[in-house]
C-alpha positions, 0 to 999 in steps of 0.5 A, a space after each residue: 672578405 671576398 677573393 677580389 677584395 683585398 684589406 679595406 683599401 680605406 685603411 691605407 693603400 701604402 702601409 703595410 705594403 708587404 706582399 701587395 702589388 700596387 699599380 696606379 694608373 690614369 686608366 685603371 689603378 690596382 692593388 692585390 694581396 697574397 700569391 696564389 701561384 708564380 709563373 716564371 716561364 720566360 715571355 720569349 715568344 709569349 705573343 703566340 697564343 698557343 705557346 708555352 708562355 700563354 699556356 702557362 698563364 692559361 693554366 695558372 688562371 684555371 687553377 685559380 678559378 678551381 680554387 675558388 678565385 673569381 675573375 683571376 688575373 696576373 700581375 708582375 713584371 717581364 724582364 728586358 730579356 724575354 728569354 729570362 725568367 718571368 716575375 709574374 703571379 696570380 694574386 689571392 685577392 685584388 681590388 681596383 682603387 680610385 687614383 684621387 684616393 691614393 694621391 690623397 693617402 700619399 700626401 697624408 702619409 707620415 714623411 719621416 726621414 729615410 735612412 741616410 745615404 752612405 755611398 753612391 756608385 755610378 755603373 759605368 762611371 762617367 769616362 767609361 759611359 762617355 766611351 760606350 756612347 762614343 763607341 755606339 755612334 761610331 757603330 751606328 755611323 757604320 750604316 747597319 744600325 739606326 738606333 741603340 738605347 744605352 743605359 747606366 746605373 746608380 747604386 746607393 747604399 743606405 744606413 738602414 733598410 728603405 721604407 718602401 711604402 714611404 718611397 712609393 708615397 713619395 713617388 705618388 706625390 711627386 709623379 701623380 700622372 705617371 704610372 706608379 708601381 710597387 712589385 714584391 719579387 720572389 727573393 724578397 726585394 722590390 721593384 718600385 717606380 714612376 713610369 711615364 711610358 705605356 707599352 700596351 693597354 687593352 680593353 675589350 677589342 681596343 688597344 692603346 700604346 703611347 711610346 716615348 722617344 726623345 726628351 729634354 729637361 724641363 725648366 719649371 722654375 721659368 714658364 717661358 723657358 720651359 714652353 720654349 724647351 718643349 717647342 725645341 724638342 718638337 722641332 728637333 731633327 735628331 729627336 724627331 728621327 729617334 722617335 720615328 724609328 720607334 713609331 714605324 717599328 711599332 706600327 709594322 709590328 702591330 699591323 697584322 694583329 689589328 683590323 684597324 690601327 691609327 699611328 699619328 704622323 707627328 708626335 706630341 710633347 708630354 711632360 713629367 716633373 723632370 722631362 719633356 717627352 716626344 710621345 705618340 698616342 697609338 689606337 687600334 682594334 684587335 683582330 683575334 678575340 684570343 689576343 690579350 693585353 699580355 700577348 700583345 705586350 710580348 709582341 712589342 717588347 722590347 720596342 726600339 725605345 728601349 733596345 734600338 733599331 733594328 732590334 737584333 743588331 741593337 741587342 747584340 751591340 748592347 750586350 757588347 757595350 753594357 757592363 751589367 744585366 738590366 734584369 727588370 729594368 727596361 722590362 715591362 710591369 702590369 697586369 692582365 685579367 681573365 678577359 684579356 684586358 690589362 695594361 703594361 708600362 715600360 719599367 723605367 724611372 724605377 729602382 730595385 730595393 733589397 735591404 740597405 742596397 738600391 739600384 736605379 736605372 736610366 737609359 738614352 736613345 743613341 743616334 748618329 747625331 748624339 753627343 756623349 756628354 749630352 747623353 750623360 746629362 739626360 740619363 742623369 736628369 732621368 735618374 732624378 725621378 727616384 733620387 727626389 724620392 729619396 730626398 736627393 738631388 
């Protein structure tokens, strides 16, 4: 067994998951095994190439090479608040795998019944969420803030521990075009998800991003209505405004780090199994060869698609309105190798699993024209990605 080859992927990508980091992408899919060194240094200021965070990454890579780990890489997650400890590590072994292979294995994975759900609890409950959105709209109409992203949680208790491998197999089967991931966390819990949103991919000196902002529920049982919904989303003044705030901010942030940058003026519509999203495909050429996928991801994180705009004012309002700490929800998940290549996605359409307790997350961008009732429904639709994996509706 070489240091870059985990146990034979032909024997199964999904079972046992144990300590394996799994990341399935339309670009490159990765599975790792074991943990050589954890990195908990907060990612605040992680875009600074000589800063503490980047130094901690470089030192971990250097130590791994000294231990005989060829071509080390770092995997894991950075929480929504980059001032909080990171959940990153250098794995002992890793291997890229074929996405089609994963889809085939997921389809064949035994679909045994999951433990029964004994209780569900929204946090906050609907009346409190409606009031929270209404308070945000009032603040937005005050003129100092353009957008804020508010979220809610759904806590689920099950009769027994959920099978993470089975949940991941279902997520891959139900959301094969998404960025599917499984991350073992230091406390023994797990973060699983099927994110539709690419924050940053870097390959050589090329960077790519595809921010999402503005969404509408799909109607997969009616092709005509589904297509009409996509057209309405593209023409929606409210959603186009929300999306433009995100792309303009990302354009301004990336300009100084690129020799060339392409940000289309008009978004496109992309779909998941449950939603249409406004999306913009951003491409650029990185100026400094020392920049890596993680430094550029830290430069962007969190984007206005997850916090709001302007960022600091949105963060202040979030801290006043949301009755919980997002932790990894709304953070980023991915990998970066010792050549600076890598991929980081937004931790949305995801869940945190610890024993018999599951916590799901969904957020929505609030602008002055938002409707509290509509935002409750939108976040409900977003929760269905994970609920469907549990067989719930």
